[in-house]
Wavefront OBJ file of the C-alpha trace (Angstrom):
o trace
v -0.112 0.065 0.034
v 1.562 3.535 -0.863
v 2.201 5.534 2.086
v 1.313 9.445 1.952
v 3.868 12.002 2.411
v 4.040 13.001 5.948
v 3.439 9.152 7.377
v 4.656 5.832 7.889
v 3.822 2.109 7.881
v 4.300 0.641 11.566
v 2.922 -2.351 13.653
v -0.171 -0.015 14.121
v -0.593 0.922 10.684
v 0.090 3.859 8.862
v 0.481 7.183 10.935
v 2.214 10.043 11.016
v 6.142 10.488 10.504
v 6.043 12.398 13.776
v 4.363 9.801 16.206
v 5.342 6.518 17.126
v 4.214 3.122 17.417
v 4.299 2.403 21.395
v 2.897 -0.755 22.920
v -0.078 0.413 25.898
v 2.325 -0.843 28.420
v 4.663 1.580 27.511
v 2.014 4.785 27.648
v 0.243 3.293 30.708
v 0.851 1.438 33.994
v -1.500 -1.382 33.885
v -2.338 -2.767 37.306
v -4.509 -6.055 37.672
v -7.210 -5.943 40.779
v -6.631 -8.718 43.040
v -8.823 -8.469 46.149
v -7.357 -8.227 49.409
v -6.575 -11.389 51.493
v -8.470 -11.368 54.700
v -10.892 -9.058 53.139
v -14.332 -9.177 55.009
v -17.446 -7.087 53.704
v -19.423 -5.042 55.238
v -22.661 -2.715 55.644
v -21.120 -0.438 58.889
v -19.745 2.186 56.031
v -15.763 1.761 57.112
v -13.363 1.093 55.085
v -12.236 1.638 51.437
v -15.127 0.826 48.686
v -14.451 -2.217 46.387
v -14.828 -1.983 42.258
v -15.150 -5.665 40.915
v -17.612 -5.299 37.922
v -19.547 -3.106 35.785
v -22.035 -2.904 38.995
v -20.250 -0.714 40.968
v -18.999 0.969 38.363
v -21.889 3.003 38.668
v -22.510 2.632 42.240
v -22.399 6.226 44.465
v -21.692 4.127 47.391
v -19.595 0.718 46.507
v -19.399 -1.954 49.073
v -16.577 -1.719 51.896
v -14.263 -3.736 52.772
v -12.053 -3.979 55.572
v -8.991 -6.149 55.448
v -6.320 -7.730 57.300
v -3.603 -5.372 55.721
v -3.440 -2.718 53.441
v -4.386 -3.912 49.906
v -1.849 -2.578 47.204
v -4.051 -2.967 44.444
v -5.779 0.718 44.251
v -6.707 2.720 41.644
v -6.854 6.605 41.304
v -8.897 8.938 40.174
v -9.220 9.554 36.147
v -7.791 6.158 35.949
v -9.270 4.221 33.005
v -11.128 1.129 35.047
v -11.649 -1.832 32.653
v -13.771 -4.894 33.014
v -11.468 -7.989 32.448
v -13.913 -11.421 33.170
v -16.813 -12.455 32.617
v -19.832 -11.357 30.237
v -19.335 -7.408 31.131
v -15.345 -7.770 29.482
v -14.214 -4.799 27.699
v -16.821 -2.691 29.620
v -14.567 1.135 30.793
v -15.410 3.458 32.937
v -13.565 6.516 34.709
v -12.406 6.277 38.620
v -13.717 9.560 40.269
v -11.372 8.577 43.242
v -9.534 5.839 45.225
v -10.647 2.330 45.321
v -9.959 -1.134 45.909
v -9.869 -3.074 42.516
v -10.778 -6.792 42.602
v -9.804 -9.535 39.683
v -12.599 -8.575 37.932
v -11.651 -5.285 37.456
v -7.739 -3.870 36.216
v -6.798 0.299 36.605
v -5.383 1.646 33.162
v -3.247 4.721 34.431
v -1.316 6.997 32.077
v 2.664 7.412 32.785
v 4.284 11.033 33.624
v 4.497 13.110 30.075
v 1.074 11.389 28.778
v -2.316 12.953 28.860
v -5.342 10.999 31.059
v -7.651 11.543 28.708
v -5.738 10.752 25.348
v -5.133 7.239 27.316
v -8.563 7.026 28.260
v -9.844 7.426 24.809
v -6.592 5.123 23.401
v -8.283 2.293 25.721
v -11.447 2.640 24.462
v -10.653 2.586 20.996
v -8.789 -0.567 21.803
v -11.194 -2.628 23.479
v -12.571 -4.185 19.802
v -8.741 -5.173 19.802
v -8.911 -6.621 23.085
v -11.991 -8.543 22.735
v -10.788 -10.472 20.820
v -6.988 -11.550 22.837
v -10.343 -12.794 25.279
v -9.932 -16.643 26.709
v -12.141 -18.919 28.064
v -15.597 -19.562 25.832
v -18.094 -19.426 28.962
v -16.058 -17.409 31.339
v -14.488 -15.128 29.346
v -11.040 -12.595 30.448
v -8.217 -10.181 29.243
v -4.882 -11.219 31.078
v -2.455 -8.127 31.542
v -0.309 -9.091 29.532
v -3.007 -9.177 26.554
v -3.263 -5.374 27.389
v 0.116 -4.435 27.885
v 1.157 -5.406 24.480
v -1.607 -3.443 21.914
v 0.061 -1.567 20.495
v -1.324 1.960 20.249
v -0.239 5.349 18.359
v 1.548 7.908 19.838
v 1.943 11.322 19.606
v 3.606 14.262 21.278
v 2.317 15.671 24.339
v 1.175 18.812 23.514
v -1.498 16.803 20.601
v -2.157 14.188 23.168
v -3.780 17.290 24.938
v -5.382 18.936 21.738
v -7.402 15.355 20.627
v -8.641 14.819 24.352
v -9.691 18.264 24.316
v -11.834 17.299 21.128
v -13.323 14.230 21.826
v -13.561 14.834 25.520
v -16.367 17.923 23.874
v -17.927 15.449 22.360
v -18.624 13.506 25.337
v -20.113 16.306 27.271
v -22.540 16.606 24.478
v -23.476 12.748 25.218
v -22.998 13.135 28.620
v -25.632 15.776 28.687
v -27.750 13.954 26.369
v -28.149 10.848 28.310
v -29.093 13.482 31.396
v -32.083 14.982 29.344
v -33.078 11.601 28.064
v -32.993 10.073 31.492
v -35.093 12.785 32.649
v -37.368 13.175 29.406
v -38.284 9.140 31.019
v -38.583 9.597 34.224
v -41.417 12.718 33.324
v -42.976 10.664 31.064
v -43.675 7.520 34.028
v -44.557 10.513 36.152
v -47.381 11.325 33.456
v -48.097 7.997 33.187
v -48.631 6.977 36.828
v -51.386 11.029 37.052
v -52.567 10.599 33.801
v -53.883 6.596 33.422
v -55.146 6.324 36.651
v -57.293 9.512 36.897
v -55.380 11.555 38.991
v -54.210 14.617 36.886
v -56.962 15.564 34.318
v -56.194 17.098 30.950
v -58.132 19.908 30.481
v -61.511 19.754 29.539
v -62.861 16.335 30.720
v -64.564 14.903 33.282
v -66.814 12.440 34.527
v -66.035 8.693 36.321
v -64.228 6.194 34.552
v -65.247 2.564 34.501
v -63.795 -0.412 35.809
v -63.771 -3.037 33.422
v -62.020 -6.282 32.653
v -59.859 -7.244 29.928
v -61.989 -9.393 28.310
v -64.966 -6.417 28.051
v -61.925 -4.069 26.026
v -60.564 -6.122 23.511
v -60.388 -9.659 22.004
v -57.612 -11.795 23.750
v -55.816 -14.591 21.005
v -53.368 -16.329 21.272
v -50.382 -17.768 19.460
v -48.643 -20.792 18.050
v -45.708 -22.945 16.057
v -45.465 -24.354 13.243
v -43.583 -27.688 13.197
v -39.928 -26.484 13.208
v -39.417 -30.016 10.949
v -41.491 -28.926 8.480
v -39.525 -26.662 5.568
v -42.672 -25.666 3.874
v -43.921 -24.315 6.601
v -41.278 -21.319 7.231
v -39.773 -18.266 5.622
v -42.901 -17.353 3.955
v -44.425 -14.001 3.667
v -46.033 -13.587 7.342
v -44.447 -12.424 10.217
v -43.695 -14.436 12.898
v -43.789 -13.153 16.412
v -41.441 -14.387 19.392
v -40.957 -12.728 23.197
v -36.940 -12.046 21.551
v -38.869 -9.683 18.968
v -40.327 -7.653 21.320
v -36.920 -7.514 23.478
v -35.040 -6.502 21.002
v -37.721 -3.695 19.329
v -36.846 -0.787 21.115
v -39.841 1.639 19.988
v -43.702 0.834 20.728
v -44.495 -0.293 16.848
v -43.289 -3.766 15.983
v -42.589 -3.678 12.110
v -40.484 -6.282 11.089
v -39.838 -10.074 12.750
v -36.692 -12.094 12.445
v -38.654 -15.489 11.392
v -41.521 -15.574 9.059
v -43.837 -18.863 8.461
v -46.068 -19.586 4.482
v -49.670 -19.641 4.921
v -49.464 -23.413 5.157
v -47.540 -23.383 8.151
v -49.987 -20.609 9.792
v -53.284 -23.128 9.115
v -51.138 -25.784 10.617
v -51.164 -24.136 14.068
v -53.060 -22.633 16.615
v -51.225 -19.299 15.633
v -53.844 -16.390 14.371
v -53.058 -13.855 11.736
v -53.627 -10.394 13.487
v -54.839 -7.354 11.597
v -52.324 -4.057 12.184
v -52.961 -2.633 15.334
v -52.879 -5.212 17.889
v -51.351 -5.299 20.664
v -48.575 -8.295 21.101
v -48.861 -8.907 24.853
v -46.273 -11.436 26.259
v -47.712 -13.595 28.592
v -44.440 -16.097 29.297
v -40.787 -15.369 30.225
v -40.984 -11.462 29.284
v -43.815 -11.509 31.015
v -45.760 -7.841 30.243
v -43.850 -6.549 28.073
v -46.347 -5.074 24.887
v -46.119 -3.346 21.396
v -48.243 -2.269 18.396
v -48.462 -4.192 15.854
v -47.247 -2.047 12.129
v -48.671 -4.783 9.948
v -50.384 -8.411 9.854
v -48.546 -10.433 12.028
v -49.276 -13.601 14.469
v -47.154 -14.947 17.257
v -46.085 -17.651 18.927
v -47.517 -19.362 22.090
v -45.264 -17.267 24.607
v -47.980 -14.277 24.102
v -51.943 -13.123 24.996
v -52.288 -10.511 21.899
v -55.511 -8.527 22.315
v -57.781 -6.959 19.135
v -59.345 -3.912 20.685
v -62.982 -3.575 20.453
v -64.986 -0.531 19.599
v -64.674 2.270 21.697
v -61.257 1.495 22.842
v -58.406 3.171 21.505
v -55.283 0.587 21.313
v -53.176 3.314 21.639
v -54.471 3.983 25.389
v -54.864 0.493 25.980
v -51.020 -0.038 25.128
v -49.719 2.557 27.998
v -51.942 1.387 30.475
v -50.632 -2.488 29.983
v -47.421 -0.937 30.860
v -48.241 0.313 34.148
v -50.115 -3.242 34.756
v -46.816 -5.430 34.401
v -46.652 -6.135 38.071
v -50.263 -7.538 38.434
v -49.723 -9.723 35.481
v -46.362 -11.319 37.180
v -48.765 -11.638 40.659
v -51.280 -14.080 38.479
v -48.536 -15.736 36.957
v -48.106 -19.124 37.113
v -45.849 -22.424 36.407
v -42.646 -24.704 37.811
v -40.807 -24.757 34.510
v -41.407 -20.888 33.646
v -44.288 -18.234 34.806
v -46.933 -17.705 32.726
v -49.973 -15.788 32.814
v -53.108 -17.607 31.428
v -55.647 -16.510 28.827
v -58.027 -16.434 32.267
v -56.168 -14.716 34.452
v -55.243 -11.894 31.247
v -59.145 -11.772 30.679
v -59.839 -10.752 34.652
v -57.547 -8.251 34.689
v -59.391 -4.948 35.973
v -58.547 -1.482 34.536
v -60.071 1.813 34.876
v -60.922 3.005 31.227
v -62.474 7.033 30.559
v -64.363 7.586 27.901
v -63.231 6.927 23.856
v -62.137 11.226 23.757
v -60.528 10.812 26.786
v -58.561 8.039 25.916
v -57.013 8.953 22.294
v -56.298 12.334 24.372
v -54.533 10.878 27.128
v -52.494 8.741 24.480
v -51.441 11.200 22.029
v -49.561 13.519 24.934
v -47.499 10.840 26.437
v -47.400 9.608 22.847
v -45.700 12.828 21.716
v -43.421 12.950 24.814
v -42.542 9.365 23.274
v -41.907 10.962 20.075
v -39.681 13.163 21.791
v -37.364 10.774 23.554
v -37.188 8.968 20.069
v -35.684 12.387 18.497
v -33.739 12.598 21.576
v -32.325 9.020 21.434
v -31.449 9.271 17.393
v -30.121 12.466 18.384
v -27.200 10.931 20.593
v -26.621 7.533 18.331
v -26.074 10.442 15.980
v -23.450 11.699 18.194
v -21.952 8.379 19.494
v -21.387 7.483 15.427
v -19.916 10.989 15.007
v -17.707 10.235 18.342
v -16.835 6.877 16.594
v -15.684 8.711 13.267
v -13.737 11.131 15.104
v -12.442 8.760 16.947
v -10.948 6.487 13.900
v -9.244 10.177 12.669
v -7.656 11.880 15.230
v -6.209 8.730 17.301
v -4.972 7.307 13.699
v -3.318 10.834 12.790
v -4.913 10.437 9.881
v -6.652 13.509 10.557
v -4.794 16.265 12.418
v -5.707 18.925 14.207
v -4.270 22.456 13.568
l 1 2 3 4 5 6 7 8 9 10 11 12 13 14 15 16 17 18 19 20 21 22 23 24 25 26 27 28 29 30 31 32 33 34 35 36 37 38 39 40 41 42 43 44 45 46 47 48 49 50 51 52 53 54 55 56 57 58 59 60 61 62 63 64 65 66 67 68 69 70 71 72 73 74 75 76 77 78 79 80 81 82 83 84 85 86 87 88 89 90 91 92 93 94 95 96 97 98 99 100 101 102 103 104 105 106 107 108 109 110 111 112 113 114 115 116 117 118 119 120 121 122 123 124 125 126 127 128 129 130 131 132 133 134 135 136 137 138 139 140 141 142 143 144 145 146 147 148 149 150 151 152 153 154 155 156 157 158 159 160 161 162 163 164 165 166 167 168 169 170 171 172 173 174 175 176 177 178 179 180 181 182 183 184 185 186 187 188 189 190 191 192 193 194 195 196 197 198 199 200 201 202 203 204 205 206 207 208 209 210 211 212 213 214 215 216 217 218 219 220 221 222 223 224 225 226 227 228 229 230 231 232 233 234 235 236 237 238 239 240 241 242 243 244 245 246 247 248 249 250 251 252 253 254 255 256 257 258 259 260 261 262 263 264 265 266 267 268 269 270 271 272 273 274 275 276 277 278 279 280 281 282 283 284 285 286 287 288 289 290 291 292 293 294 295 296 297 298 299 300 301 302 303 304 305 306 307 308 309 310 311 312 313 314 315 316 317 318 319 320 321 322 323 324 325 326 327 328 329 330 331 332 333 334 335 336 337 338 339 340 341 342 343 344 345 346 347 348 349 350 351 352 353 354 355 356 357 358 359 360 361 362 363 364 365 366 367 368 369 370 371 372 373 374 375 376 377 378 379 380 381 382 383 384 385 386 387 388 389 390 391 392 393 394 395 396 397 398 399 400 401
């Protein structure tokens, strides 16, 4: 490959001639965690906080431990914390103080003459390469030697600072969007609690709400599964929904499914073709999760789908059901897995206003959903922008003035 003037080929690829190719261990100290011997967990608030995995990353008050001798495996403020064991291997955070680090965590600390934030961004960019080095199929882990041997490009200190500042500005924007989305979600939850119970009424509406059973509001439809041993039943034109499709769908409407079945497959089982606008209500595994079908669809037997009767807004019922998950779980039975039966689902009681108020309440909550979804799209674009900036700036392909 031709190398353009001002650049050179190295172990990390093509980088500027005034940059170096280094191992991460040359630019940062890698401290592998180890819980101190003789340590005991306590709830008295004494001792030093222990970080041993992703849970403690986000807790304001990690569990504290007491030890027989002071631990040597400590992280400091601004150290990069990297999960190195288990399903969360590769997850990152930045330490905000001094903690004892357990076996599940490594602390990566910039050496003298290296910019701490720049090293943090390098580690973030190197995570995918680190994951390629994981060992253990059921319990993946990264060892310290592999982390130290990761090759990274190293510019001079002043350029490290400039790159870190540019990427840090994007991180600030991402953090602000994260907090704003969390705030909007909290506001929506509060609005649902007030509006869907009638505690707060929209202007222009009055009158009593009627207590009704779910079977009075919608026709309840169970699903089914064609025989998997008959190829002609599968990969047809009919969308076939499973609970996995529901949990992987972040929005209110389910448009696509992972699998499809044929007309003969539909006829061969107890599944029923549901019209657009049906409520797809999970009745086992993820009990109470619900989405609105965006097209004709059928489901497997893990659903009690709902086709609303006249005078019932499917969107209002969607939001109402979201507040009733705990009630459905309480009614669920089963030894192998919990499931709410069609009979028990039918007996669920809901307080319902007249249709005009249902539609107005659904419109308010839909507007809140739309605002949150717009912010989430903006957040996704900002994260993609940061990824592109990291690929350009951390490799020297784009130089800052």
